[in-house]
MDAnalysis code that builds the backbone (N, CA, C; Angstrom):
import MDAnalysis as mda
import numpy as np

u = mda.Universe.empty(435, n_residues=145, atom_resindex=np.repeat(np.arange(145), 3), trajectory=True)
u.add_TopologyAttr("name", ["N", "CA", "C"] * 145)
u.add_TopologyAttr("resid", np.arange(1, 146))
u.add_TopologyAttr("resname", ["UNK", "UNK", "UNK", "UNK", "UNK", "UNK", "UNK", "UNK", "UNK", "UNK", "UNK", "UNK", "UNK", "UNK", "UNK", "UNK", "UNK", "UNK", "UNK", "UNK", "UNK", "UNK", "UNK", "UNK", "UNK", "UNK", "UNK", "UNK", "UNK", "UNK", "UNK", "UNK", "UNK", "UNK", "UNK", "UNK", "UNK", "UNK", "UNK", "UNK", "UNK", "UNK", "UNK", "UNK", "UNK", "UNK", "UNK", "UNK", "UNK", "UNK", "UNK", "UNK", "UNK", "UNK", "UNK", "UNK", "UNK", "UNK", "UNK", "UNK", "UNK", "UNK", "UNK", "UNK", "UNK", "UNK", "UNK", "UNK", "UNK", "UNK", "UNK", "UNK", "UNK", "UNK", "UNK", "UNK", "UNK", "UNK", "UNK", "UNK", "UNK", "UNK", "UNK", "UNK", "UNK", "UNK", "UNK", "UNK", "UNK", "UNK", "UNK", "UNK", "UNK", "UNK", "UNK", "UNK", "UNK", "UNK", "UNK", "UNK", "UNK", "UNK", "UNK", "UNK", "UNK", "UNK", "UNK", "UNK", "UNK", "UNK", "UNK", "UNK", "UNK", "UNK", "UNK", "UNK", "UNK", "UNK", "UNK", "UNK", "UNK", "UNK", "UNK", "UNK", "UNK", "UNK", "UNK", "UNK", "UNK", "UNK", "UNK", "UNK", "UNK", "UNK", "UNK", "UNK", "UNK", "UNK", "UNK", "UNK", "UNK", "UNK", "UNK", "UNK", "UNK"])
u.atoms.positions = np.array([
    [-4.260, -15.876, -18.098],
    [-3.516, -15.360, -16.890],
    [-4.598, -16.026, -15.602],
    [-4.629, -16.362, -14.312],
    [-6.138, -16.514, -13.926],
    [-5.458, -15.384, -12.335],
    [-6.834, -15.418, -11.349],
    [-6.911, -14.510, -10.650],
    [-5.841, -14.731, -9.217],
    [-5.602, -15.710, -9.384],
    [-4.788, -16.426, -8.013],
    [-2.963, -16.204, -8.937],
    [-2.607, -15.783, -10.015],
    [-1.869, -15.002, -11.080],
    [-1.229, -14.045, -10.356],
    [-2.933, -13.224, -10.733],
    [-2.497, -11.468, -10.590],
    [-2.471, -11.540, -8.893],
    [-2.940, -12.376, -8.368],
    [-2.765, -11.625, -6.639],
    [-1.353, -12.032, -6.747],
    [-0.502, -13.250, -7.129],
    [0.589, -13.308, -6.351],
    [1.249, -12.301, -7.087],
    [1.209, -12.001, -8.328],
    [2.271, -11.127, -8.981],
    [1.902, -8.927, -8.479],
    [0.358, -9.484, -7.976],
    [0.586, -7.849, -6.950],
    [0.720, -7.852, -5.290],
    [1.150, -8.797, -4.911],
    [2.088, -8.892, -3.940],
    [3.701, -8.626, -4.321],
    [3.976, -9.561, -5.541],
    [5.330, -9.471, -5.489],
    [5.722, -7.579, -6.090],
    [4.997, -7.208, -6.683],
    [5.221, -5.898, -7.267],
    [4.942, -5.195, -5.953],
    [4.476, -5.067, -4.908],
    [4.009, -4.110, -3.921],
    [4.843, -4.142, -2.708],
    [6.128, -5.735, -2.963],
    [7.505, -5.749, -2.012],
    [8.482, -5.431, -2.734],
    [7.918, -5.517, -4.076],
    [9.513, -5.236, -5.094],
    [9.802, -2.983, -4.425],
    [11.142, -2.999, -5.427],
    [11.461, -1.745, -5.624],
    [11.057, -1.348, -7.338],
    [10.237, -1.516, -7.553],
    [9.796, -1.707, -9.166],
    [8.897, -0.588, -9.488],
    [9.277, 0.899, -9.647],
    [7.936, 1.616, -10.005],
    [6.848, 1.711, -10.890],
    [6.868, 0.452, -11.747],
    [5.668, 0.140, -12.826],
    [6.559, -1.231, -13.395],
    [5.151, -1.742, -13.542],
    [5.196, -3.038, -14.570],
    [3.832, -3.590, -15.297],
    [3.971, -3.695, -16.834],
    [3.245, -3.923, -17.593],
    [3.157, -5.654, -18.423],
    [2.211, -5.908, -18.125],
    [1.926, -7.613, -19.103],
    [1.346, -7.531, -19.865],
    [1.675, -7.585, -21.228],
    [0.346, -8.052, -21.922],
    [0.872, -10.058, -22.949],
    [0.018, -10.772, -22.235],
    [0.410, -11.930, -21.987],
    [-0.024, -12.349, -24.018],
    [-0.026, -13.314, -24.281],
    [-0.869, -14.092, -25.852],
    [-2.261, -14.271, -26.081],
    [-2.720, -14.352, -25.109],
    [-4.144, -14.668, -24.778],
    [-4.988, -13.409, -24.669],
    [-4.389, -12.011, -24.405],
    [-5.244, -10.835, -24.716],
    [-5.070, -10.163, -23.086],
    [-4.375, -10.777, -22.520],
    [-4.524, -10.533, -21.106],
    [-3.563, -8.753, -20.753],
    [-4.102, -7.796, -20.390],
    [-3.516, -6.596, -20.423],
    [-3.281, -6.392, -18.677],
    [-2.084, -6.020, -17.471],
    [-2.100, -6.192, -16.667],
    [-0.788, -4.691, -16.250],
    [-1.702, -3.471, -16.097],
    [-0.513, -2.536, -15.706],
    [-0.777, -1.792, -14.003],
    [0.572, -2.678, -13.524],
    [0.402, -1.756, -11.759],
    [1.978, -0.723, -12.042],
    [1.598, -0.105, -11.394],
    [2.435, 1.357, -11.256],
    [1.843, 2.067, -9.770],
    [3.356, 2.830, -8.957],
    [3.652, 3.134, -8.090],
    [4.045, 4.970, -7.911],
    [3.654, 5.065, -9.743],
    [4.049, 6.293, -9.512],
    [3.111, 7.909, -9.332],
    [3.492, 9.035, -9.354],
    [2.218, 9.775, -8.957],
    [0.951, 9.782, -9.795],
    [-0.018, 10.323, -9.357],
    [-1.128, 10.798, -10.232],
    [-1.100, 11.544, -11.947],
    [0.017, 12.190, -12.021],
    [0.572, 12.925, -12.656],
    [0.725, 12.432, -14.158],
    [0.534, 11.469, -14.731],
    [0.978, 10.627, -15.394],
    [-0.407, 10.148, -16.155],
    [-1.780, 10.080, -15.549],
    [-3.167, 9.522, -15.896],
    [-3.333, 9.594, -17.363],
    [-3.204, 10.660, -17.784],
    [-3.146, 10.642, -19.578],
    [-2.083, 10.171, -19.805],
    [-1.649, 9.274, -19.469],
    [-1.126, 8.223, -20.650],
    [-0.726, 6.810, -20.800],
    [-2.379, 6.482, -19.487],
    [-2.692, 4.956, -18.885],
    [-3.683, 4.595, -20.295],
    [-3.289, 3.702, -20.938],
    [-5.010, 3.099, -21.424],
    [-5.668, 2.757, -21.002],
    [-7.476, 2.145, -21.204],
    [-8.359, 2.118, -20.317],
    [-8.282, 0.601, -20.027],
    [-7.118, -0.169, -20.722],
    [-7.712, -1.885, -20.096],
    [-5.993, -2.052, -19.107],
    [-5.765, -1.319, -18.965],
    [-4.457, -1.485, -18.216],
    [-4.573, -0.857, -17.012],
    [-4.537, -1.760, -16.056],
    [-5.578, -1.437, -15.122],
    [-5.107, -2.632, -14.149],
    [-5.803, -2.273, -13.022],
    [-4.944, -3.635, -11.862],
    [-6.346, -3.935, -10.973],
    [-6.556, -5.103, -10.838],
    [-6.879, -5.807, -10.004],
    [-7.476, -6.780, -9.175],
    [-8.447, -6.594, -7.764],
    [-8.102, -6.907, -6.396],
    [-9.986, -7.380, -5.842],
    [-9.475, -8.804, -5.763],
    [-11.273, -9.324, -5.374],
    [-11.189, -8.752, -3.742],
    [-10.351, -8.360, -3.364],
    [-10.874, -7.863, -1.838],
    [-11.150, -6.057, -1.933],
    [-12.198, -6.036, -1.170],
    [-12.325, -4.091, -0.901],
    [-10.961, -3.518, -0.078],
    [-10.580, -2.868, -1.175],
    [-9.674, -2.095, -0.706],
    [-9.478, -0.652, 0.157],
    [-9.066, -0.143, 0.938],
    [-8.848, 0.903, 1.722],
    [-8.201, 1.989, 1.143],
    [-9.261, 3.406, 0.977],
    [-7.997, 4.828, 0.575],
    [-6.590, 5.240, 1.383],
    [-5.943, 6.309, 0.724],
    [-5.161, 6.258, 1.978],
    [-5.321, 7.982, 1.955],
    [-5.103, 8.235, 2.857],
    [-5.089, 10.193, 2.815],
    [-3.626, 10.966, 2.928],
    [-3.966, 12.258, 2.634],
    [-2.351, 12.690, 2.874],
    [-2.900, 13.686, 3.621],
    [-2.517, 14.656, 4.724],
    [-2.747, 15.368, 5.629],
    [-1.506, 16.591, 5.572],
    [-2.486, 17.713, 4.870],
    [-2.074, 18.813, 4.168],
    [-1.927, 19.954, 5.828],
    [-1.374, 20.793, 5.708],
    [-1.241, 21.601, 7.312],
    [-2.746, 22.264, 7.503],
    [-3.477, 22.081, 6.899],
    [-4.452, 23.350, 7.739],
    [-5.999, 22.328, 7.399],
    [-5.897, 20.262, 8.287],
    [-6.593, 19.421, 8.809],
    [-7.179, 19.471, 7.842],
    [-6.984, 19.460, 6.602],
    [-7.836, 19.126, 5.010],
    [-7.284, 17.659, 4.718],
    [-7.845, 16.773, 4.334],
    [-7.322, 15.570, 3.740],
    [-7.873, 14.942, 2.736],
    [-7.008, 14.226, 1.537],
    [-7.561, 14.110, 0.267],
    [-7.918, 12.218, 0.869],
    [-9.058, 11.954, 0.146],
    [-9.300, 10.287, 0.378],
    [-8.386, 10.011, -1.846],
    [-7.575, 8.921, -1.988],
    [-7.076, 9.141, -2.571],
    [-7.798, 7.130, -3.298],
    [-7.178, 7.675, -4.574],
    [-7.345, 6.286, -5.550],
    [-6.462, 4.964, -4.891],
    [-6.786, 3.700, -3.933],
    [-5.944, 2.849, -4.086],
    [-5.658, 2.635, -5.045],
    [-6.300, 2.196, -6.227],
    [-5.241, 1.711, -7.411],
    [-6.155, 2.079, -8.756],
    [-5.883, 2.216, -9.921],
    [-5.802, 2.193, -11.059],
    [-7.299, 1.446, -11.626],
    [-8.223, 2.353, -12.154],
    [-9.422, 2.260, -12.445],
    [-10.203, 3.292, -12.749],
    [-11.799, 2.438, -13.373],
    [-12.613, 3.988, -12.888],
    [-13.780, 4.125, -12.522],
    [-13.402, 5.773, -11.544],
    [-14.100, 5.681, -10.160],
    [-16.179, 5.894, -10.673],
    [-16.616, 5.586, -9.831],
    [-18.339, 5.468, -9.707],
    [-18.283, 5.971, -8.320],
    [-19.489, 7.267, -8.221],
    [-19.601, 7.889, -6.604],
    [-21.299, 6.926, -7.042],
    [-21.560, 5.934, -7.445],
    [-23.046, 5.426, -6.937],
    [-22.927, 3.954, -7.368],
    [-23.597, 3.113, -6.393],
    [-23.345, 1.541, -6.877],
    [-24.193, 0.991, -8.144],
    [-24.505, 2.221, -8.517],
    [-25.189, 1.341, -10.133],
    [-26.009, 3.245, -10.505],
    [-26.152, 3.485, -12.159],
    [-26.606, 4.358, -12.459],
    [-27.758, 4.574, -11.810],
    [-28.567, 3.992, -11.492],
    [-30.316, 4.055, -11.300],
    [-29.984, 4.320, -9.547],
    [-28.993, 3.983, -8.544],
    [-29.282, 4.802, -7.494],
    [-28.355, 6.337, -6.995],
    [-28.710, 6.740, -5.535],
    [-28.321, 7.768, -5.248],
    [-26.387, 6.984, -5.008],
    [-25.909, 8.663, -4.903],
    [-24.702, 8.183, -4.802],
    [-24.302, 8.314, -3.948],
    [-22.683, 7.460, -3.104],
    [-22.610, 7.440, -1.657],
    [-22.435, 8.470, -1.038],
    [-21.962, 9.783, -2.051],
    [-21.507, 10.691, -0.638],
    [-21.483, 11.875, -1.395],
    [-22.284, 13.046, -1.386],
    [-21.729, 14.460, -2.077],
    [-21.319, 15.166, -1.144],
    [-20.821, 16.615, -2.365],
    [-20.345, 17.426, -1.468],
    [-21.007, 18.794, -0.564],
    [-20.405, 18.557, 0.814],
    [-21.244, 19.129, 2.285],
    [-21.418, 17.559, 3.132],
    [-21.769, 16.432, 3.073],
    [-22.120, 15.150, 3.403],
    [-21.098, 15.422, 4.608],
    [-21.000, 14.491, 5.655],
    [-20.690, 13.999, 6.215],
    [-19.843, 12.597, 6.286],
    [-18.544, 12.303, 6.868],
    [-18.318, 10.659, 6.391],
    [-17.540, 10.510, 7.515],
    [-17.787, 8.444, 7.706],
    [-17.190, 8.168, 9.157],
    [-16.249, 8.003, 9.098],
    [-15.255, 7.673, 9.407],
    [-13.817, 6.435, 8.616],
    [-14.103, 5.451, 8.717],
    [-14.176, 4.961, 7.360],
    [-14.379, 3.425, 7.303],
    [-15.630, 2.684, 6.209],
    [-16.397, 4.356, 6.089],
    [-17.675, 4.637, 5.091],
    [-16.720, 4.797, 3.646],
    [-18.298, 3.384, 3.647],
    [-17.728, 3.733, 1.646],
    [-18.161, 5.386, 1.053],
    [-17.261, 5.475, 0.027],
    [-17.276, 6.739, -0.513],
    [-17.951, 6.943, -2.014],
    [-17.082, 5.601, -2.530],
    [-17.206, 5.504, -3.740],
    [-16.838, 3.839, -3.969],
    [-16.707, 3.358, -5.855],
    [-16.670, 2.852, -6.053],
    [-15.429, 2.936, -7.363],
    [-14.420, 1.978, -7.909],
    [-13.283, 1.609, -8.317],
    [-13.399, 0.336, -9.078],
    [-14.051, 0.462, -10.801],
    [-13.909, -0.744, -11.138],
    [-12.206, -1.149, -11.605],
    [-11.954, -2.023, -11.885],
    [-10.919, -2.566, -12.647],
    [-10.561, -4.051, -12.850],
    [-11.076, -4.133, -14.226],
    [-10.988, -5.349, -14.715],
    [-11.945, -6.993, -14.652],
    [-13.032, -5.181, -14.258],
    [-14.118, -6.238, -14.388],
    [-14.730, -6.411, -12.434],
    [-14.249, -6.167, -11.942],
    [-14.114, -6.148, -10.364],
    [-14.101, -4.674, -9.222],
    [-15.294, -4.826, -8.802],
    [-15.609, -4.273, -8.346],
    [-15.385, -3.600, -6.901],
    [-14.217, -2.695, -6.304],
    [-13.870, -1.802, -5.398],
    [-14.111, -0.960, -4.284],
    [-14.188, -1.141, -3.249],
    [-14.866, -0.436, -2.318],
    [-13.953, 0.898, -1.904],
    [-14.133, 2.271, -2.075],
    [-13.337, 2.741, -1.282],
    [-13.564, 3.804, -0.498],
    [-13.019, 3.515, 0.558],
    [-13.337, 3.937, 2.012],
    [-12.673, 5.365, 3.174],
    [-13.647, 5.814, 3.346],
    [-12.670, 6.776, 3.776],
    [-11.485, 6.292, 5.258],
    [-10.811, 7.074, 5.285],
    [-9.904, 6.930, 6.535],
    [-9.889, 7.919, 7.616],
    [-10.860, 8.912, 7.475],
    [-11.072, 10.413, 8.080],
    [-12.180, 10.196, 8.138],
    [-13.071, 11.053, 9.805],
    [-14.000, 11.249, 10.350],
    [-13.918, 13.055, 9.766],
    [-14.823, 13.458, 9.087],
    [-14.760, 14.638, 8.681],
    [-15.878, 15.072, 7.441],
    [-15.861, 16.114, 6.776],
    [-17.035, 17.161, 5.899],
    [-16.056, 16.601, 4.276],
    [-16.914, 16.318, 3.395],
    [-16.632, 15.828, 2.545],
    [-16.697, 17.550, 1.860],
    [-15.484, 18.204, 1.536],
    [-15.598, 19.810, 0.413],
    [-15.588, 20.011, -1.234],
    [-14.420, 18.851, -1.015],
    [-14.601, 18.756, -2.889],
    [-14.230, 17.471, -3.613],
    [-15.136, 17.034, -4.459],
    [-15.188, 16.170, -5.708],
    [-13.527, 16.277, -6.693],
    [-13.020, 15.861, -6.956],
    [-11.704, 15.873, -7.681],
    [-11.706, 15.506, -8.652],
    [-12.818, 14.500, -9.174],
    [-12.059, 13.905, -10.383],
    [-14.091, 13.833, -10.800],
    [-14.256, 13.085, -12.127],
    [-15.537, 13.007, -12.375],
    [-15.889, 11.499, -12.311],
    [-17.431, 11.525, -12.070],
    [-17.695, 9.756, -12.515],
    [-17.454, 9.231, -13.872],
    [-17.061, 8.272, -13.871],
    [-16.750, 7.948, -14.762],
    [-15.314, 7.572, -15.370],
    [-14.649, 8.754, -14.404],
    [-13.721, 8.898, -14.968],
    [-12.623, 8.219, -14.437],
    [-11.420, 8.087, -15.484],
    [-10.077, 7.394, -15.012],
    [-9.530, 7.298, -14.094],
    [-8.948, 6.994, -13.105],
    [-8.069, 7.687, -12.384],
    [-6.766, 7.065, -12.269],
    [-5.910, 7.166, -11.465],
    [-4.578, 6.835, -11.221],
    [-4.133, 5.880, -9.627],
    [-3.028, 5.324, -9.923],
    [-3.114, 4.871, -8.211],
    [-2.956, 6.096, -7.334],
    [-3.379, 6.302, -6.184],
    [-2.963, 7.774, -5.017],
    [-3.880, 8.989, -5.930],
    [-4.460, 9.214, -6.379],
    [-5.279, 10.022, -7.463],
    [-5.487, 11.118, -6.190],
    [-6.009, 11.868, -6.085],
    [-6.995, 12.359, -4.927],
    [-8.681, 12.265, -5.785],
    [-9.454, 11.649, -4.525],
    [-10.997, 11.475, -5.663],
    [-11.698, 12.517, -4.451],
    [-11.035, 12.859, -3.371],
    [-12.364, 13.489, -2.946],
    [-11.214, 14.584, -1.954],
    [-12.296, 15.667, -1.886],
    [-11.106, 16.341, -0.101],
    [-12.113, 16.821, 1.198],
    [-11.513, 16.242, 2.255],
    [-12.523, 16.421, 3.499],
    [-11.477, 16.843, 4.368],
    [-12.393, 17.676, 5.038],
    [-12.313, 18.242, 5.655],
    [-12.174, 17.849, 7.656],
    [-11.555, 17.394, 8.033],
    [-11.095, 16.653, 8.977],
    [-12.443, 17.753, 10.246],
    [-12.376, 16.025, 10.595],
    [-13.478, 17.149, 12.309],
    [-12.053, 17.358, 13.243],
])
């Protein structure tokens, strides 16, 4: 399965009413798409990820207290720095601007930038560096300006 095939599948899945799609082909390619909540994160195997070559925007949920969550836009492994020897993108207490990269998610050997959708101060990291995240799982909590 090549990159164009995967991109077509992603587009069709996004526009469909399906909640989950799992494909295991004879070449050993394993693909998993999910629109389910992040509460099932323990059910996903590490090789079942979703890939995209374009940078992805994170989504946010707005609780009533002007606090937002920056969530994972896809399934993968989250990293808070561009590489192990470099500094983290953002720490707790750092100010973040809308569109600024806050972390990356690796999915099928593709690194996808996660950008903030709000201006504010990071108040909490809600996952660990190098951990598997589900689609829409909160990564950071941000107190909006």
